[in-house]
C-alpha positions, 0 to 999 in steps of 0.5 A: 585142160581138163583140170581147168574145165573141172575147176570152172564147173566145180566152183559154180555152186560156190559162186552161186551161193555167194550171189544168192546171199550177197547179190551180184554186185560184189562179184560183178565188181570183182570180175570187172577188176580182174578183167581190167587188170588182165587186159591192162597187163596184155596191153602193157606187153603189147605196147612195151614189148617183151624185155630183151633179157626175158627167157622163154622155154619152149 
């Protein structure tokens, strides 16, 4: 969990530099595509269910 938090905050200056040089439009479009893809995958799993032969390790 700590690694995720460090990764988010450590990448902030990189994303800020991209926004300062190119503008927010590129990252906004990328963010939209990533969120759309992620939520579409979640929706697919919700609608179709988990396959019967899927193995989960707990």
